[in-house]
Structures are given as structure tokens and as C-alpha cells.
C-alpha positions in Angstrom: 42.1 -7.1 -16.4 40.9 -3.8 -15.5 37.0 -3.3 -14.2 35.9 -2.1 -17.6 37.3 -4.8 -19.4 35.7 -7.2 -17.0 32.0 -5.3 -17.4 32.5 -5.8 -21.0 33.3 -9.5 -20.8 30.6 -9.9 -18.3 28.0 -7.9 -20.6 29.6 -10.2 -23.6 28.9 -13.6 -21.9 25.3 -12.4 -20.7 24.3 -11.8 -23.7 25.9 -15.0 -25.0 23.6 -16.6 -22.7 20.2 -15.0 -23.8 21.0 -15.7 -26.9 21.6 -19.5 -26.4 18.5 -19.4 -24.0 16.3 -17.8 -26.4 17.0 -20.9 -29.2 16.8 -23.3 -26.2 15.7 -23.0 -23.0 18.4 -25.8 -21.5 19.8 -23.2 -18.4 23.1 -25.9 -18.4 23.5 -25.0 -22.3 23.5 -21.5 -22.2 26.0 -21.7 -19.3 27.9 -23.5 -21.4 27.7 -21.4 -24.6 28.5 -18.3 -22.4 31.7 -20.0 -20.5 30.0 -19.6 -17.1 29.0 -22.0 -14.1 25.0 -22.3 -13.3 25.6 -20.7 -9.9 27.3 -17.4 -12.0 23.7 -17.4 -14.6 21.7 -17.6 -11.5 23.7 -14.9 -9.3 23.3 -12.6 -12.4 19.7 -13.2 -12.2 19.0 -12.3 -8.6 21.5 -9.4 -8.6 21.0 -8.0 -12.0 16.9 -7.0 -12.8 17.1 -6.1 -17.0 19.7 -9.6 -17.0 16.5 -11.2 -15.2 13.8 -9.9 -17.2 15.8 -10.8 -20.7 15.3 -14.5 -19.0 12.4 -14.8 -18.4 11.4 -13.0 -22.2 13.6 -15.9 -23.6 11.8 -18.3 -21.6 8.6 -17.2 -22.8 9.4 -16.8 -26.5 10.9 -21.0 -26.3 7.4 -21.5 -24.7 5.7 -19.7 -28.1 8.1 -22.0 -30.1 6.4 -24.9 -28.7 3.4 -23.9 -29.0 3.1 -22.6 -32.4 5.0 -26.0 -33.0 2.4 -27.7 -31.4 -0.6 -25.7 -33.6 1.6 -26.4 -36.2 1.9 -30.1 -35.5 -1.6 -30.6 -34.4 -4.2 -28.2 -36.3 -2.2 -27.6 -38.8 -1.0 -30.8 -39.9 2.2 -31.5 -42.3 3.0 -33.6 -45.9 4.3 -36.9 -46.2 5.3 -38.9 -49.3 3.1 -41.7 -49.8 4.5 -44.8 -49.6 3.1 -48.0 -51.2 4.6 -51.4 -51.2 7.6 -49.7 -49.4 8.4 -47.6 -52.8 7.6 -43.9 -53.2 3.9 -43.2 -54.9 4.0 -40.7 -58.0 1.4 -39.5 -60.5 1.5 -40.7 -64.2 1.0 -38.3 -67.0 0.6 -38.9 -70.4 3.5 -38.5 -73.2 2.3 -36.3 -75.6 3.7 -35.5 -79.2 3.9 -32.1 -80.5 0.5 -31.9 -81.6 -0.9 -32.7 -78.2 -2.1 -36.2 -79.2 -0.8 -39.4 -76.6 2.0 -41.3 -77.8 1.8 -45.4 -77.6 4.7 -47.7 -77.7 5.2 -50.4 -80.3 2.7 -52.6 -78.3 0.1 -49.9 -78.9 -0.2 -49.2 -74.9 0.0 -45.6 -74.1 3.5 -43.7 -73.1 3.3 -42.2 -69.3 5.6 -40.1 -67.5 6.5 -39.8 -63.5 4.8 -36.7 -62.5 4.8 -35.2 -59.1 5.7 -37.1 -55.8 2.0 -38.0 -54.4 2.1 -36.9 -50.7 -0.4 -37.8 -48.0 -1.4 -35.3 -45.3 -0.9 -36.0 -41.5 -2.2 -34.4 -38.1 -1.2 -35.9 -34.3 -4.5 -36.1 -32.5 -2.1 -36.2 -29.7 -1.3 -32.5 -30.2 -4.2 -30.9 -31.6 -5.8 -32.4 -28.3 -3.4 -31.0 -26.1 -4.1 -27.4 -27.9 -7.4 -27.6 -27.8 -7.0 -28.2 -23.7 -5.0 -25.7 -22.8 -7.1 -22.6 -25.5 -10.5 -24.2 -25.8 -12.7 -23.5 -22.9 -15.0 -26.6 -24.0 -11.8 -28.9 -24.1 -10.6 -28.0 -20.9 -10.4 -30.5 -18.3 -13.0 -30.6 -15.7 -12.5 -31.4 -12.0 -13.6 -34.8 -11.4 -15.7 -34.9 -8.1 -16.3 -38.2 -5.9 -19.1 -37.7 -4.8 -19.3 -40.8 -2.7 -15.9 -39.6 -0.9 -17.3 -36.3 -0.1 -20.5 -37.9 1.4 -18.3 -40.5 3.0 -16.2 -37.5 4.5 -19.7 -35.4 5.6 -21.0 -38.2 7.2 -17.6 -39.3 9.3 -17.7 -35.7 10.2 -21.6 -35.4 11.3 -20.6 -38.7 13.6 -18.0 -37.2 15.3 -19.7 -34.0 16.0 -22.4 -36.3 17.2 -20.5 -38.5 19.6 -19.0 -35.3 20.8 -22.0 -34.0 21.4 -23.5 -37.2 23.5 -19.8 -37.3 25.4 -20.5 -33.2 26.8 -24.7 -34.8 27.4 -23.3 -37.6 29.3 -20.5 -36.1 31.2 -22.9 -32.9 32.4 -25.8 -35.4 33.3 -23.0 -37.5 35.6 -22.0 -34.0 36.9 -25.8 -33.3 37.7 -26.4 -36.8 39.2 -23.0 -36.5 41.1 -24.5 -32.8 42.7 -27.6 -34.6 43.9 -26.7 -37.6 44.9 
């Protein structure tokens, strides 16, 4: 295989790798799709600036997809079919005749026909909170300050400083007494 063919094959492998990485940020899977080793992928990342930037862009795209999914499930929600006693629930509508009057069965009971399936809105509270903590300042995690631990540390530092000063003063006093004696 000549150099031109190898370069073309390498470009195609890089493209397959990046296409896969845009869909799933798993490097091993992308390597499998591109039929290359992880070492090769990381070597290209280190030596090819355009490939490295495209890799970062692909990873950021998957992060965007994750953010979008968190937003969709946590904030917008989704609908699920309503189930009661193990059965799907439907709306029921009266059966009408050609004149628009409700029809009845032979016992005088109104005839009904099954209409639309009843859907129930759902949301993920944990995803909504994750979204809020990441994007809304009032929900961001506040650092917890343990005032007792900080005060204990300050007291210990002050104690050590006082003991050092006292030891120094005693040493100076002992030297003075030795010089006088």
C-alpha cells in the first residue's frame, strides 16, 4: 500500500472514529467502529491538532445531548399511558346516530365507544433538581462551612504560637540568668 492510500485509509478511520464519538462518547467503541486501537486514537489526538479539536467537539456534542435529555425529562416531562388495575385506561364517548342523538342498547343503557387512550404527564424530580443546580444560581450547592472545625484549628494555632513564644521567652530568661550567674 502506498503512502497516498495509507493517508486516505487513515482519514477514513479518523472520520469513522469521530462519527461514532459524536453518537456515544465511549472511546473504546469509537475505536472498534474505526477499526483502530485506543493507542492509535490517542496518538492521533496528540499529534493532529485538527483531529484533537474534532474529538473535543464530538465529546462536547454528547454532553449537549445529555444536557438536553436532562432538561427534557426533568423540566418538560413526558407522557405515559394511564394504567388502572393492570389495564390501560381509555376515554369513552357516546355512540351517536345519523341525527346526532345518542344511541342506547336494548336495555336502555347508553352505547359508548372507546376513544383516546388516557395519558399521564410525568417528570423526573431528580433530573429537574440536577438541571436547577447546574443552571440556576439560587439552586447551586452552597459550600458548607464547619465553624467548629475552623475555630478548633484557629485555637490550636494560637496555642502553638503561645507555647512557642513562651518557650522562647524561657530560653531567653535562662540565658540571662546564666550570664548573670
